[in-house]
N, C-alpha and C positions, 0 to 999 in steps of 0.2 A: 404645513402640517394640516391634515384633514381634521374635521370636527370630531370624527370618531376615534382619532388617535389620542391616547392618554398623554397628558403633559407630565413633566418631571415631578411636580408636586403630588399629583394623584398616584403616580407609580410608587413613589417613596412611601406614601401613607398606606397603600394597600399591600405592599410587599412585606412590611415589617409589622410585628406585634407592637402596637402603640398603647401605652398606658398614660392616661391623664390623671395626675395626682393633685388633689385639691385639699390642702389643710384648711380647716374651718372652725371658727368659734363665733357663735351667735350671729349667723348670717342668714336668718330665715327669709329676709326680704330680697336677698340677692342670689342665693345658691341655686334655686331652680332655674334662673336665667343662665347662670354659668354652665350648668349641666346641659341645658337645651342648646346653648350656643356651640359648645364643643361637640355635642352629638351631631349637630348639623355640619360642622366644619370637618370633623374626623369621624365619619360614620362607622368605620371599622374599629375604632379605639374602645377600650374599656375605661370608663370613668370611675375613679375611686375618690370618694369623699371621706376623709378622716376627721371625725368630729372630736374636738378637744374640750370636752366637758361643757358643751353649750347648754344654756338654761332656757332657751327659747324653742321654736319649732324647726330648727335647722335640720335635724335628723329626718323628721317626717317630710319636709320639703324636698330634701335630697333624694330620699327613697321614692317619693311620688314622681320625681323627674326622671327616674330610671337609673340612678347611680348606684354603684356598689358602696354601701356605707359601712365603715368600720370605726372603731373608737380607740383613742389614745388618752389614757388618764393622766399621764404626766403633763402638767400645764406648760405650754410654751411651743412656739412654732418649730424650734430646733428639735424638740423631742418628737414632734409629729413627723417631721421630715425623716428623722432617723428610723422611725417605725415603718414609714412607707417604703423607704429604700431597702429595708431589710425584708419586708413581706412580699412586695410585688415583683413578679417576674415578667419581663418584657424585653424587647429589643431596643425600643426607643421610649424615653420617658419625657413627658411634658409636665412641668411643675408650674402651677398657677394659683394665685390667691382666690378665695371664694367670695370676693366682694364685687364682682362684675365690673371692674375698672379696666381689665385687660381685654385686648381684641382677639377673640377666638378665631376669626377668619385668617389671622396671621400665622396660625399654628402649622398649616401645611407647608408654607414657605420656610418656616423655621426647621421643620423636619427634613425637607428637601435639601436645604443648605447643610444640615448636619450630616446627611447620608452622602450626598454628592461630593462634598469636600472632605469626607471622612474626618469630621470633627468630633470632639467629645462634649462640647457644650456650646450652645448658641443662646445668647442673651438678648432679650427683647428690650431695646432702648426705647423708653417712653417718650412719645411726642404728645403733649397734652392738647386735647381738643376743646377743653373748657377751662376757664380761668380758675375755677374752684377745684379742679382735679388734682393739682400738684401744689401743696402748700409751700410757702416761701421758706419756712424753717426746715422742712424736709429737703427742699431743693438745695439750700445752703449746706446742710449737713452732707448731702450726697456729693456735692462738689468738693467739700473739704476732704472727705474720706477717699474719693476717687483720686484727687491730687496726691494724697499721701501714699496710696497704694502704687500710683505711677512712679513716684520718686523711690519707693522701696524696691520695686521689682523691675523698673525700667519700662514698663508698659502697663496698661490697664484697660478698662472698659469705659464707654461713655456714661453708662448708668449702672454703677456698681450695686445699687440697692434694689434693682429691679427684681420683682418676685415672679417674673414670667420667663421661664427658661426651658430649653430642650436639652436632653442629655443622652449620651450613648449608654448602653448597658455597662461597658467597661468603666466609665466614670462612676456611675451609681454604685456598683458593687465593690469598688475599691476606695470609696470615699468614707473616711472615718468621721462621722458627725460628732462634734464635741460640744458645740454650743447648744443652749436650751431655748433661746428666745429668738428675737428678730435679727440677731447677729448672723443668722444662718446664711443670708445672702453674701455677706462679707467673707464668711468662711468658705463658701463654695468658690468664690472668685479667687481667694488666696490659694486654695488647693490647686486650682488649674494653673495659676501663674507660677507658683512655687515649683511645680513639676514640669513647667513649660509644655503643657498639653496643647494640642491644636484646638483653638476656640475661635468663635466668630460672634457677630452681633447683627441684628436686623432692627431697623426703626419700625415701631408699631404705634398705632394710636393709643391714647390713654384717656379714660373718661372719668367723670365724677361717679360717686356711688349712687345707687338707686335710692329713691326716697324711703326713709326708714332705716337705712343701713348706716351704722355709726362706726367710724374709724377707731381701731384699738391703739393707735399710735398717739403719743403725747409729745408735743414739740420739745418741751424742756427735758422731760425724762429721757426720751429717746436721743435728744441732743447730747446729754451727758453720757448716755450709753455708747453713742458713736465715738465720743472722745475717749472713753474707757477702752473701747474696742481698738482704737488706733494705738493707744499705749500698750495694750496687751499684745497686739500683733507685732509691734516694734520690738518688744521684749522677747517674744517667743521665736520670731522668725529672723531677727538680726541681733542676737544676744551679745555678740562681741562688740558691735557698734553701741548698743544700749549701755552695757556695763562699762565699756571703754570710755564713753562720754562721762558717766558718773565718776569713774576713776580720775579722769582729767580734771573735772571740777574739784574733787576733793584734793587732788595734788596741788592745783593752783592756789586754793584757799590756804592749804598748809604752808606752801612756800611764802605766800603773802604775809602770813602770821610769823613765820620764822625769820624773815629777812631782818626786821628791826632787832630781834633778839640776838642774832648772830653779830649784827653791827655793834651792839652794846657790849657783847662779850669780847669782841676783838679789841675794842677800845679800853674797856675797864676791867676785863677778865672776870666779869660777874654775869649771872643770869638773874636779872631783877624781877622778871615776870614768869615765875615758874608755872602757874596755871596755864598761861598762854603757850608755853613751851610744851606742856603735856597735851594740850588741845591740838597743837600743830603736829605732834608725833602721832596722836590718835588718828587724825585725818589722813595722814600719809599711809598709815597702816590700812585704813579703810580703802584708800585708793588702790593699794596692792591687792587687797581681798576682792574688790569689785572687778579688777582686771582679770584675776585668776578665775572668778566665777564666769566671766564672759568667755574665756578660753574653753573652760569645761563645757558650758552650755552650748557653745558653738559646735563642739564635737558631737554632743548629743543631738542637736538639731540636724546636723548632716546625716547622722545615722538614722534618725526618724524619717528624713526625706528619702533616703535610700530604701527603707522598708516600704514606704508608700509607693514608690516607683516600682518596686518588685511586685507588690500586690496588683498594681495597675497593669503591668506587662504580662501577668499570669492569665489575663482574660483576653478574649478575642478582640481584635480591632473593630471599629465601627464598620458595619456593612458585611462582616464575615459571618454573622449569625445565620442569615438566610442563605448565603452562598454555600456554606458548608453543611447545612441541614438537609 
């Protein structure tokens, strides 16, 4: 290939309308670098910085760097992503945090992979370049959640909590954002896996925050949030298994309590422990109710999945936007 012949990455970037979406909260020390780096890596892209009630100079720094700055007043990353997905029109979307920890030069390769392989989402798997870049608590939580998602759906990503992703228009405009906080990355992943969408991942460098930039994550708070997210996902996406397990536990406890009572009744013809008998009966009723709830919610979940899939299929496939325009 001659030096004047464009490579696949530059062709994909220039052929499509690319929007870089940057949710931001109190990142005055990092946001200008983020905007400058992505402007250099994606010269034809429009960079949108959505400020989430920052109290520092984030807005001024983003505007000074040349970004299109907008505001979302509902606090939380999930709310910001919902607003960005609703407002911005493009063919390809790149979502990245505003803390300057992600590698902007990797964006063209992510977009090229998305377009060439006709994928709906490409996740940047973080490879930390500095020991302080990736905290141990966050790494452990990431592995726990990644393993759980893999067991639940049969497949997963290497880095489920990565905040650096490329999307097709079809994915963005059919994705119903429900979470309000940092659980948005998990929700994005589950949506893709639940509908069995074509997805991929690329290893990218991951760096420490610039001096003066402070992480908004808390190891303990976000650790409990990850555990809560796992429970919520299990309940909402696999209701029959979740409530069926509860039903089985209630039934086994009920039977364990009932066996001595029945043994005494068969020998003496009496029920000496009436409160225990009532408790055993109540637990068995709870078991039947839990199983019935699981059956009903499983039907609801299947219907919801079908509606999401119909909304997704109503939009053009990746790569068709430019071809048909």
